[in-house]
VOBA-1610 file (N, C-alpha, C; in pm, whole numbers, padded with zeros to 5 digits, always signed):
BEGIN
Met+04746-00083+01688Met+04839+00029+01673Met+04788+00146+01754Ala+04872+00208+01835Ala+04831+00322+01916Ala+04797+00439+01827Val+04713+00529+01878Val+04664+00637+01793Val+04772+00738+01761Asn+04882+00742+01837Asn+04986+00839+01806Asn+05100+00778+01725Glu+05080+00653+01675Glu+05177+00593+01586Glu+05136+00616+01443Arg+05234+00622+01352Arg+05204+00645+01212Arg+05308+00575+01126Thr+05263+00486+01039Thr+05355+00420+00947Thr+05368+00505+00822Gly+05473+00478+00744Gly+05490+00553+00621Gly+05375+00533+00525Arg+05323+00409+00519Arg+05211+00379+00432Arg+05087+00457+00473Asp+05058+00458+00605Asp+04941+00531+00653Asp+04955+00680+00627Glu+05077+00733+00649Glu+05098+00876+00635Glu+05073+00920+00492Gly+05127+00841+00397Gly+05109+00880+00258Gly+04965+00874+00214Lys+04892+00770+00256Lys+04755+00752+00210Lys+04657+00844+00282Ala+04691+00890+00402Ala+04601+00977+00477Ala+04624+01125+00450Ala+04736+01158+00383Ala+04774+01299+00368Ala+04668+01379+00292Asn+04621+01328+00178Asn+04523+01402+00099Asn+04393+01421+00175Leu+04352+01317+00248Leu+04228+01327+00324Leu+04241+01430+00435Ala+04354+01429+00507Ala+04376+01529+00613Ala+04374+01670+00555Gln+04434+01688+00438Gln+04434+01819+00374Gln+04292+01862+00337Ser+04211+01767+00288Ser+04072+01799+00253Ser+03992+01839+00376Val+04016+01768+00488Val+03947+01803+00613Val+03987+01942+00658Ala+04119+01971+00651Ala+04167+02104+00692Ala+04104+02214+00608Glu+04096+02192+00477Glu+04037+02293+00388Glu+03888+02310+00418Tyr+03819+02200+00446Tyr+03677+02207+00478Tyr+03654+02289+00605Leu+03734+02264+00708Leu+03718+02337+00834Leu+03758+02484+00819Ala+03862+02510+00740Ala+03903+02649+00716Ala+03792+02726+00645His+03725+02658+00552His+03613+02721+00481His+03501+02760+00575His+03489+02687+00688His+03385+02714+00786His+03436+02799+00903Gly+03545+02871+00880Gly+03588+02971+00976Gly+03686+02927+01082Tyr+03741+02806+01071Tyr+03837+02758+01170Tyr+03980+02794+01127Arg+04065+02820+01226Arg+04209+02824+01203Arg+04258+02679+01210Val+04331+02635+01112Val+04366+02493+01105Val+04517+02473+01093Ala+04562+02357+01140Ala+04700+02315+01124Ala+04702+02163+01115Arg+04800+02109+01044Arg+04812+01965+01024Arg+04938+01910+01089Asp+04928+01784+01133Asp+05044+01714+01191Asp+05110+01797+01301Val+05028+01835+01398Val+05075+01920+01507Val+05122+01833+01623Ser+05246+01856+01669Ser+05297+01785+01787Ser+05262+01867+01911Met+05198+01802+02008Met+05153+01871+02128Met+05183+01786+02251Lys+05208+01852+02362Lys+05230+01783+02488Lys+05104+01795+02572Gly+05057+01682+02622Gly+04935+01682+02701Gly+04958+01715+02847Arg+04849+01722+02920Arg+04858+01751+03063Arg+04936+01645+03138Ser+04933+01522+03084Ser+05003+01411+03150Ser+05153+01413+03123Gly+05196+01499+03031Gly+05335+01502+02990Gly+05363+01421+02866Ala+05263+01343+02818Ala+05280+01262+02698Ala+05275+01350+02573Asn+05354+01311+02472Asn+05353+01382+02344Asn+05254+01317+02248His+05178+01398+02176His+05078+01349+02081His+05097+01419+01947Thr+05063+01350+01840Thr+05058+01411+01707Thr+04914+01419+01663Val+04867+01539+01637Val+04728+01563+01597Val+04724+01575+01445Asp+04642+01491+01381Asp+04634+01493+01234Asp+04585+01629+01185Val+04472+01674+01237Val+04418+01806+01202Val+04373+01874+01331Leu+04425+01993+01356Leu+04385+02073+01471Leu+04312+02195+01418Ala+04193+02222+01472Ala+04113+02337+01428Ala+04068+02416+01550Glu+04074+02548+01539Glu+04033+02636+01649Glu+03944+02747+01596Lys+03850+02785+01680Lys+03763+02899+01648Lys+03738+02973+01779Ser+03758+03104+01779Ser+03746+03183+01902Ser+03640+03290+01887Asp+03580+03324+02001Asp+03494+03442+02007Asp+03533+03521+02132Glu+03450+03616+02173Glu+03485+03701+02286Glu+03480+03625+02418Val+03419+03507+02418Val+03400+03433+02542Val+03502+03320+02558Thr+03523+03242+02452Thr+03605+03121+02468Thr+03668+03081+02336Thr+03752+02979+02341Thr+03814+02918+02223Thr+03769+02773+02214Tyr+03720+02736+02097Tyr+03672+02599+02071Tyr+03781+02528+01992Arg+03831+02417+02046Arg+03941+02343+01983Arg+03894+02205+01941Leu+03922+02173+01817Leu+03872+02051+01755Leu+03990+01965+01708Leu+03984+01835+01742Leu+04085+01739+01698Leu+04020+01643+01598Val+04085+01623+01483Val+04034+01529+01384Val+04138+01420+01360His+04098+01296+01381His+04186+01179+01364His+04156+01116+01228Thr+04252+01126+01134Thr+04230+01075+00999Thr+04314+00954+00965Arg+04417+00922+01043Arg+04513+00820+00998Arg+04455+00680+00995Ser+04342+00655+01063Ser+04280+00522+01061Ser+04166+00513+00960Trp+04160+00609+00867Trp+04045+00619+00777Trp+04026+00495+00691Asp+04138+00424+00656Asp+04126+00309+00566Asp+04123+00177+00642Gln+04103+00182+00773Gln+04096+00061+00854Gln+03959+00055+00923Ser+03930-00061+00980Ser+03808-00072+01060Ser+03830+00001+01193Val+03750+00103+01217Val+03765+00182+01339Val+03693+00111+01453Asp+03770+00049+01544Asp+03708-00022+01654Asp+03704+00065+01779Arg+03652+00010+01887Arg+03636+00091+02007Arg+03768+00125+02074Asp+03874+00045+02046Asp+04005+00080+02100Asp+04057+00209+02037Val+04035+00224+01906Val+04075+00349+01839Val+03995+00465+01896Val+03863+00445+01912Val+03778+00551+01966Val+03824+00591+02106Ala+03852+00490+02191Ala+03897+00519+02327Ala+04031+00590+02328Gly+04121+00550+02238Gly+04251+00615+02230Gly+04242+00760+02190Val+04157+00789+02091Val+04137+00928+02048Val+04074+01010+02160His+03979+00951+02231His+03917+01021+02344His+04020+01056+02451Leu+04108+00962+02485Leu+04211+00988+02586Leu+04306+01098+02539Met+04344+01094+02411Met+04433+01196+02359Met+04366+01333+02364Ala+04239+01340+02322Ala+04167+01467+02323Ala+04152+01521+02465Ser+04123+01432+02560Ser+04110+01474+02700Ser+04242+01525+02754Asp+04352+01456+02721Asp+04484+01495+02769Asp+04525+01631+02714Leu+04478+01661+02592Leu+04513+01788+02528Leu+04412+01898+02555Gly+04304+01866+02626Gly+04204+01967+02659Gly+04121+02011+02539Met+04093+01919+02448Met+04015+01951+02329Met+03867+01963+02362Ser+03798+02047+02287Ser+03653+02061+02303Ser+03579+01948+02235Lys+03637+01894+02128Lys+03569+01792+02048Lys+03671+01706+01976Ala+03638+01578+01957Ala+03722+01487+01878Ala+03637+01421+01771Ile+03692+01410+01651Ile+03624+01347+01538Ile+03716+01238+01483Val+03660+01121+01455Val+03735+01011+01395Val+03675+00979+01259Leu+03759+00971+01156Leu+03713+00937+01022Leu+03738+00790+00994Gly+03640+00723+00932Gly+03655+00582+00897Gly+03584+00551+00767Ala+03659+00515+00664Ala+03599+00484+00533Ala+03540+00344+00527Arg+03576+00258+00623Arg+03528+00120+00622Arg+03421+00096+00729His+03355+00202+00768His+03254+00190+00874His+03319+00150+01006Trp+03238+00101+01100Trp+03291+00060+01229Trp+03195-00038+01293Pro+03245-00124+01381Pro+03156-00217+01451Pro+03060-00142+01542Gln+02951-00211+01579Gln+02851-00150+01666Gln+02913-00106+01799Gly+03011-00184+01849Gly+03075-00149+01975Gly+03147-00017+01969Ala+03204+00016+01851Ala+03273+00144+01836Ala+03174+00259+01840Glu+03058+00239+01775Glu+02955+00344+01774Glu+02901+00368+01915Thr+02882+00261+01991Thr+02835+00274+02129Thr+02938+00347+02215Ala+03065+00309+02198Ala+03171+00375+02273Ala+03182+00523+02238Ala+03166+00554+02109Ala+03175+00694+02066Ala+03065+00779+02128Arg+02944+00726+02131Arg+02834+00801+02194Arg+02862+00822+02342Arg+02912+00719+02408Arg+02937+00730+02552Arg+03050+00828+02582Leu+03152+00833+02496Leu+03268+00917+02521Leu+03259+01055+02457Gly+03155+01077+02376Gly+03140+01208+02313Gly+03230+01228+02192Val+03272+01118+02129Val+03355+01125+02008Val+03263+01118+01887Glu+03283+01204+01791Glu+03198+01205+01671Glu+03263+01119+01562Leu+03184+01031+01500Leu+03233+00942+01395Leu+03184+00991+01259Trp+03278+01004+01166Trp+03242+01033+01027Trp+03271+00910+00944Gly+03164+00845+00896Gly+03179+00731+00807Gly+03172+00776+00662Pro+03159+00682+00568Pro+03158+00717+00426Pro+03052+00821+00389Val+02932+00810+00446Val+02826+00905+00412Val+02863+01045+00458Glu+02912+01057+00583Glu+02946+01189+00637Glu+03067+01248+00564Ile+03167+01164+00533Ile+03287+01213+00465Ile+03252+01262+00325Glu+03178+01181+00250Glu+03144+01221+00114Glu+03051+01341+00112Gly+02959+01347+00210Gly+02868+01460+00215Gly+02939+01592+00238Arg+03051+01587+00312Arg+03125+01710+00343Arg+03242+01735+00248Leu+03311+01627+00208Leu+03437+01644+00137Leu+03433+01599-00008Gly+03331+01524-00048Gly+03330+01467-00181Gly+03368+01321-00175Arg+03417+01264-00284Arg+03442+01121-00292Arg+03561+01078-00209Leu+03554+00956-00161Leu+03660+00899-00076Leu+03779+00851-00159Pro+03900+00862-00103Pro+04012+00793-00165Pro+03993+00641-00152Asp+04053+00565-00243Asp+04044+00420-00236Asp+04132+00370-00122Pro+04078+00289-00026Pro+04157+00241+00086Pro+04276+00155+00044Glu+04269+00088-00071Glu+04377-00001-00112Glu+04486+00072-00189Thr+04446+00164-00277Thr+04543+00227-00367Thr+04575+00371-00330Gly+04489+00433-00250Gly+04509+00574-00220Gly+04457+00664-00330Ser+04402+00605-00439Ser+04349+00684-00549Ser+04233+00769-00502Ala+04222+00887-00559Ala+04113+00976-00518Ala+03979+00927-00569Leu+03979+00834-00663Leu+03854+00783-00717Leu+03834+00641-00665Ala+03749+00625-00567Ala+03732+00495-00502Ala+03649+00401-00589Ser+03695+00277-00603Ser+03615+00177-00672Ser+03509+00127-00575Ile+03394+00096-00626Ile+03283+00050-00545Ile+03224-00073-00612Arg+03140-00146-00539Arg+03085-00268-00596Arg+02940-00246-00636Gly+02906-00306-00747Gly+02770-00296-00797Gly+02735-00418-00879Leu+02608-00433-00913Leu+02565-00543-00998Leu+02591-00508-01144Arg+02617-00610-01222Arg+02649-00590-01364Arg+02528-00537-01441Val+02553-00444-01531Val+02447-00391-01618Val+02420-00490-01730Asn+02296-00532-01743Asn+02258-00630-01847Asn+02154-00575-01944Val+02111-00452-01923Val+02008-00391-02009Val+02065-00264-02071Ser+02056-00253-02203Ser+02107-00134-02271Ser+02011-00017-02253Glu+02062+00103-02274Glu+01976+00221-02261Glu+01865+00220-02366Gln+01895+00171-02486Gln+01793+00164-02589Gln+01680+00070-02548Ser+01714-00046-02490Ser+01611-00139-02443Ser+01529-00075-02331Ala+01595+00001-02244Ala+01523+00067-02135Ala+01427+00171-02190Arg+01467+00243-02295Arg+01376+00342-02357Arg+01252+00274-02415Glu+01274+00160-02477Glu+01161+00086-02534Glu+01067+00039-02423Met+01124-00007-02311Met+01042-00049-02197Met+00963+00069-02141Ala+01028+00185-02129Ala+00960+00303-02076Ala+00843+00343-02165Asn+00860+00335-02295Asn+00751+00369-02387Asn+00633+00273-02371Arg+00663+00146-02346Arg+00556+00049-02327Arg+00484+00068-02194Gln+00550+00133-02099Gln+00493+00152-01965Gln+00414+00282-01951Arg+00400+00358-02058Arg+00325+00484-02050Arg+00179+00458-02018Arg+00125+00536-01926Arg-00014+00521-01884Arg-00103+00620-01959Gly-00232+00585-01966Gly-00328+00671-02034Gly-00354+00625-02175Lys-00471+00659-02227Lys-00508+00622-02364Lys-00444+00715-02464Leu-00416+00662-02581Leu-00354+00741-02686Leu-00438+00864-02716Gly-00376+00981-02706Gly-00446+01105-02735Gly-00527+01158-02620Val-00540+01082-02511Val-00619+01126-02395Val-00529+01123-02272Asn-00457+01232-02252Asn-00370+01248-02136Asn-00267+01135-02125Arg-00216+01090-02238Arg-00115+00983-02241Arg+00017+01036-02186Glu+00083+00956-02103Glu+00212+00998-02048Glu+00317+01011-02159Glu+00410+01104-02136Glu+00527+01117-02221Glu+00652+01089-02138Val+00753+01038-02203Val+00881+01014-02135Val+00962+01144-02145Ala+00963+01222-02036Ala+01033+01351-02037Ala+01184+01330-02049Trp+01237+01234-01975Trp+01378+01194-01988Trp+01397+01057-01927Ile+01505+00993-01966Ile+01545+00865-01905Ile+01697+00868-01887Arg+01743+00832-01766Arg+01885+00844-01734Arg+01931+00723-01652Pro+02056+00682-01668Pro+02110+00572-01586Pro+02165+00624-01454Tyr+02137+00551-01347Tyr+02188+00587-01214Tyr+02232+00460-01141Trp+02337+00476-01061Trp+02374+00373-00965Trp+02310+00411-00833Leu+02209+00336-00791Leu+02138+00367-00667Leu+02197+00288-00551Pro+02211+00351-00433Pro+02278+00286-00320Pro+02183+00199-00237Phe+02233+00082-00198Phe+02158-00009-00112Phe+02250-00060-00002Leu+02191-00098+00110Leu+02267-00135+00229Leu+02239-00280+00268Pro+02336-00370+00251Pro+02318-00509+00294Pro+02346-00523+00444Val+02261-00597+00511Val+02281-00630+00652Val+02264-00782+00666Arg+02369-00849+00709Arg+02364-00995+00724Arg+02291-01027+00855Val+02194-01119+00847Val+02110-01154+00961Val+02131-01301+00998Arg+02159-01325+01123Arg+02159-01462+01176Arg+02037-01473+01266His+01936-01545+01219His+01803-01546+01280His+01775-01684+01339Thr+01745-01689+01468Thr+01719-01816+01536Thr+01581-01813+01600Arg+01505-01920+01577Arg+01372-01931+01638Arg+01344-02075+01680Glu+01251-02091+01769Glu+01208-02223+01815Glu+01106-02277+01717Glu+01130-02398+01666Glu+01039-02458+01570Glu+01013-02603+01608Gly+00894-02652+01571Gly+00856-02791+01598Gly+00706-02808+01584Gly+00666-02924+01533Gly+00524-02950+01513Gly+00464-03027+01628Arg+00337-03067+01611Arg+00266-03141+01716Arg+00329-03276+01741Phe+00381-03338+01633Phe+00433-03474+01646Phe+00585-03481+01627Ser+00650-03368+01626Ser+00796-03366+01613Ser+00857-03289+01729Arg+00979-03321+01754Arg+01049-03259+01866Arg+01086-03114+01829Ser+01057-03023+01920Ser+01090-02883+01894Ser+01239-02860+01914Gly+01290-02757+01849Gly+01431-02723+01863Gly+01459-02588+01798Gln+01580-02541+01816Gln+01621-02413+01760Gln+01661-02430+01614Arg+01611-02341+01530Arg+01650-02340+01389Arg+01710-02205+01356Thr+01829-02208+01297Thr+01899-02083+01262Thr+01907-02068+01111Arg+01875-01951+01065Arg+01883-01918+00924Arg+01970-01794+00907Ile+02055-01796+00806Ile+02140-01680+00776Ile+02100-01625+00639Tyr+02072-01498+00633Tyr+02032-01434+00508Tyr+02076-01289+00509Val+02057-01221+00398Val+02099-01081+00386Val+01977-00995+00355Asn+01949-00901+00443Asn+01847-00800+00417Asn+01912-00685+00340Val+01840-00632+00241Val+01891-00522+00160Val+01796-00404+00175Tyr+01848-00291+00219Tyr+01769-00171+00244Tyr+01812-00061+00147Glu+01715+00012+00095Glu+01754+00125+00011Glu+01815+00234+00100Ala+01921+00298+00051Ala+02004+00384+00135Ala+01965+00531+00131Leu+01846+00561+00082Leu+01800+00700+00084Leu+01695+00721+00192Gly+01609+00621+00214Gly+01509+00631+00319Gly+01516+00521+00422Gly+01589+00411+00390Gly+01609+00304+00485Gly+01505+00195+00483Gln+01419+00191+00380Gln+01316+00088+00374Gln+01375-00044+00323Leu+01318-00155+00373Leu+01360-00288+00328Leu+01324-00303+00180Tyr+01423-00344+00099Tyr+01404-00357-00045Tyr+01394-00502-00089Asp+01483-00587-00036Asp+01488-00725-00081Asp+01555-00810+00027Gln+01549-00941+00006Gln+01613-01035+00099Gln+01684-01140+00015Trp+01814-01158+00039Trp+01894-01252-00039Trp+01940-01367+00050Asp+01935-01489-00003Asp+01993-01602+00069Asp+02145-01597+00061Arg+02196-01538-00044Arg+02340-01511-00056Arg+02357-01390-00147Glu+02468-01322-00129Glu+02492-01202-00207Glu+02527-01239-00351Pro+02478-01164-00448Pro+02507-01193-00589Pro+02650-01152-00625Glu+02694-01198-00741Glu+02826-01157-00790Glu+02822-01008-00824Thr+02932-00941-00795Thr+02938-00797-00820Thr+03058-00764-00907Val+03056-00644-00962Val+03168-00590-01038Val+03214-00463-00970Arg+03338-00425-00993Arg+03390-00301-00938Arg+03359-00189-01035Ile+03305-00080-00984Ile+03269+00033-01069Ile+03333+00159-01014Thr+03366+00251-01102Thr+03424+00379-01061Thr+03347+00496-01119Glu+03230+00468-01176Glu+03147+00576-01230Glu+03079+00651-01117Asn+03026+00767-01151Asn+02951+00844-01051Asn+02832+00763-01004Arg+02797+00781-00879Arg+02681+00712-00825Arg+02613+00803-00724Val+02491+00766-00690Val+02413+00846-00595Val+02465+00821-00455Arg+02492+00928-00381Arg+02542+00914-00245Arg+02433+00863-00152Pro+02466+00771-00062Pro+02369+00728+00039Pro+02336+00845+00132Lys+02217+00842+00187Lys+02179+00942+00287Lys+02186+00884+00428Ile+02189+00752+00439Ile+02200+00686+00569Ile+02300+00572+00558Thr+02340+00516+00672Thr+02436+00406+00673Thr+02368+00278+00720Ser+02434+00165+00691Ser+02381+00036+00738Ser+02384+00028+00890Tyr+02474+00105+00952Tyr+02482+00103+01099Tyr+02361+00171+01162Ser+02309+00272+01095Ser+02186+00334+01146Ser+02067+00240+01131Ile+02069+00158+01024Ile+01965+00057+01006Ile+01971-00045+01120Val+02093-00094+01151Val+02111-00191+01259Val+02063-00132+01391Ala+02100-00008+01419Ala+02059+00055+01545Ala+01907+00068+01554Glu+01842+00099+01442Glu+01696+00113+01441Glu+01627-00021+01467Ile+01680-00128+01405Ile+01621-00261+01426Ile+01638-00303+01572Glu+01756-00281+01626Glu+01779-00318+01765Glu+01692-00238+01860Glu+01664-00114+01827Glu+01575-00033+01910Glu+01432-00085+01903Thr+01388-00128+01784Thr+01254-00186+01770Thr+01243-00313+01852Ala+01346-00400+01846Ala+01345-00524+01924Ala+01339-00494+02074Lys+01408-00390+02115Lys+01406-00351+02257Lys+01267-00307+02299Arg+01203-00226+02214Arg+01067-00179+02245Arg+00969-00296+02247Leu+00990-00395+02160Leu+00904-00513+02158Leu+00917-00590+02289Ser+01040-00607+02337Ser+01061-00681+02462Ser+01005-00606+02583Glu+00992-00475+02571Glu+00944-00394+02683Glu+00795-00361+02673Ala+00728-00412+02567Ala+00586-00381+02548Ala+00503-00429+02667Arg+00411-00345+02712Arg+00330-00376+02830Arg+00184-00404+02797Thr+00141-00369+02678Thr+00002-00393+02639Thr-00002-00469+02507Pro-00111-00540+02478Pro-00121-00610+02349Pro-00106-00515+02231Gln-00158-00393+02243Gln-00149-00297+02135Gln-00004-00256+02109Gln+00071-00231+02216Gln+00212-00197+02201Gln+00290-00313+02139Tyr+00262-00434+02188Tyr+00331-00552+02136Tyr+00304-00570+01987Glu+00177-00558+01948Glu+00141-00578+01807Glu+00207-00473+01718Arg+00213-00348+01765Arg+00273-00241+01686Arg+00423-00266+01663Gln+00495-00304+01769Gln+00638-00327+01756Gln+00667-00459+01681Asp+00580-00558+01697Asp+00595-00684+01624Asp+00583-00659+01474Met+00485-00580+01433Met+00468-00546+01292Met+00588-00467+01241Ala+00638-00376+01323Ala+00753-00295+01282Ala+00876-00381+01260Leu+00900-00479+01349Leu+01017-00565+01337Leu+01007-00652+01212Asn+00889-00703+01182Asn+00870-00780+01059Asn+00893-00695+00936Ala+00845-00570+00939Ala+00865-00479+00826Ala+01012-00447+00804Gln+01091-00457+00911Gln+01235-00431+00900Gln+01314-00554+00859Gly+01245-00665+00834Gly+01312-00784+00784Gly+01350-00887+00888Ile+01291-00877+01009Ile+01317-00975+01115Ile+01186-01046+01146Pro+01163-01164+01089Pro+01036-01235+01111Pro+01021-01277+01257Thr+00901-01263+01306Thr+00869-01310+01442Thr+00780-01433+01432Pro+00782-01520+01534Pro+00860-01509+01657Pro+01008-01534+01631Val+01093-01477+01715Val+01236-01495+01703Val+01294-01511+01843Ser+01381-01610+01860Ser+01446-01630+01990Ser+01557-01528+02010Phe+01641-01514+01910Phe+01742-01410+01912Phe+01795-01392+01769Phe+01859-01277+01744Phe+01916-01253+01612Phe+02043-01170+01627Glu+02132-01184+01528Glu+02253-01105+01521Glu+02255-01032+01387Leu+02299-00908+01388Leu+02304-00827+01267Leu+02448-00784+01241Thr+02490-00796+01115Thr+02623-00751+01074Thr+02609-00656+00956Ala+02644-00530+00978Ala+02637-00431+00871Ala+02751-00454+00772Glu+02719-00450+00643Glu+02819-00471+00540Glu+02830-00346+00452Glu+02932-00346+00366Glu+02954-00230+00279Glu+02839-00215+00181Glu+02811-00089+00146Glu+02700-00063+00056Glu+02724-00126-00081Ile+02616-00151-00152Ile+02621-00207-00286Ile+02533-00121-00375Tyr+02572-00107-00501Tyr+02500-00018-00592Tyr+02431-00100-00701Leu+02302-00075-00718Leu+02224-00145-00819Leu+02196-00050-00934Pro+02227-00090-01056Pro+02207-00001-01171Pro+02059+00008-01208His+02012+00128-01227His+01874+00151-01267His+01867+00258-01376Tyr+01770+00244-01462Tyr+01732+00353-01549Tyr+01609+00419-01487Leu+01617+00548-01464Leu+01503+00622-01411Leu+01445+00708-01521Ala+01315+00694-01543Ala+01247+00771-01647Ala+01142+00860-01582Leu+01144+00987-01617Leu+01041+01079-01568Leu+00922+01073-01663Met+00811+01019-01612Met+00688+01005-01691Met+00596+01122-01656Arg+00547+01190-01759Arg+00472+01314-01734Arg+00348+01322-01822Asn+00237+01364-01759Asn+00117+01401-01837Asn+00057+01527-01774Lys-00064+01563-01815Lys-00123+01688-01769Lys-00157+01688-01620Thr-00174+01570-01565Thr-00216+01562-01424Thr-00102+01538-01326Gly+00019+01512-01374Gly+00128+01493-01279Gly+00248+01422-01339Glu+00340+01388-01248Glu+00463+01321-01286Glu+00487+01201-01196Arg+00564+01106-01246Arg+00608+00992-01166Arg+00740+00943-01222Ile+00811+00865-01141Ile+00936+00805-01187Ile+00913+00657-01213Leu+00952+00614-01332Leu+00952+00472-01368Leu+01095+00421-01347Ala+01112+00318-01263Ala+01243+00263-01232Ala+01260+00127-01298Ile+01361+00115-01383Ile+01391-00010-01451Ile+01524-00062-01399Asn+01524-00180-01339Asn+01646-00241-01288Asn+01732-00285-01406Ala+01850-00224-01421Ala+01935-00251-01536Ala+02010-00384-01523Ala+02002-00448-01407Ala+02064-00580-01390Ala+01967-00691-01428Thr+01838-00673-01393Thr+01740-00779-01415Thr+01641-00748-01526Gly+01631-00621-01565Gly+01535-00583-01669Gly+01392-00576-01621Thr+01371-00564-01490Thr+01236-00558-01434Thr+01204-00415-01391Val+01076-00385-01388Val+01027-00255-01341Val+00993-00267-01194Ser+01039-00172-01113Ser+01013-00174-00970Ser+00931-00051-00931Glu+00804-00076-00896Glu+00718+00032-00849Glu+00774+00091-00719Glu+00827+00003-00635Glu+00880+00045-00505Glu+00998+00142-00521Val+01091+00107-00610Val+01207+00195-00633Val+01163+00324-00700Gly+01064+00317-00786Gly+01013+00437-00851Gly+00957+00537-00751Val+00881+00488-00655Val+00825+00576-00551Val+00938+00637-00468Met+01035+00553-00430Met+01148+00603-00352Met+01226+00708-00430Ala+01251+00681-00559Ala+01328+00774-00641Ala+01254+00907-00659Met+01123+00902-00673Met+01046+01026-00687Met+01056+01110-00560Lys+01053+01044-00445Lys+01061+01113-00317Lys+01196+01181-00299His+01303+01118-00349His+01439+01170-00328His+01500+01218-00460Leu+01417+01260-00555Leu+01465+01292-00689Leu+01569+01404-00688Gly+01547+01506-00606Gly+01642+01617-00601Gly+01781+01569-00561His+01787+01485-00458His+01916+01432-00412His+01979+01344-00518Ile+01900+01262-00586Ile+01953+01172-00688Ile+02014+01250-00803Val+01941+01349-00852Val+01989+01427-00965Val+02112+01510-00929Asp+02113+01564-00808Asp+02225+01650-00766Asp+02353+01572-00736Ser+02338+01448-00684Ser+02457+01380-00628Ser+02516+01275-00718Gly+02449+01231-00823Gly+02512+01126-00901Gly+02439+01094-01029Gly+02505+01017-01109Gly+02448+00973-01234Gly+02557+00939-01331Ala+02522+00871-01437Ala+02625+00830-01533Ala+02665+00947-01622
//
């Protein structure tokens, strides 16, 4: 569909989002208008979802925001179309919103053409929660693992996990709260050359899912297949990064590994690639970023005279994760401010 076409369904579902974008830009000092019909330098007519302008004594900065494709996969054709429209209209900047992320090719095209992409993280960080792509509801359903541990059971576990001797700087449970923590699945197709001394060598391909925590981007787990999920609409912690940034970082590490000129450089990048969930040696690999998934956790603030720590209890499996506890302590301010049950 061309970027200047609009169906009735798209118009209705994009209207609230366009209004939110307009209000956000107006709050930041822009003059804004919605659904503006404009004629370009080529003589073609365009409809701009959100037009924003800001002037000073020197110049006028004009911003075009494309919202009508927000509930679809934003591919490079959409990016190229918006770029052409912005160029024809003499815009200073073009922004494309996409609630379903975008393929790597779209991100590459956007960087090359100077188009800014706002995905779920950027949209929610600026505007709040996303509308549901299927229903248009302002409260988007999201997927998460089923809660199998009650809060009372989690409190009992937290009490058993207190460190220190009774009466001698013993930890206290300052509070315990349920949170939906964000994680980023990336599907990996990994191929390597394998073969023993007495067997014929050949290519072996394995497909698995790497799961990264979405606050710092560290590898959390590896799944042979994704678990069953439930749809949730409760508050949850907003991601700070996207799975596409994870993919870009892994691909950059692989590039540096292939360009390594010394054994020290090679070893450093080899270790980094393994830490990112790509075992070496590897002949080639493909990465597919998937929608974020939320894992239920109870976070308990454990406190004694010498300090504080976060105890993380996975509410799906009933296990304690030291790794998630360290991550949660590092990003505690963001977790508390952005989400919770």
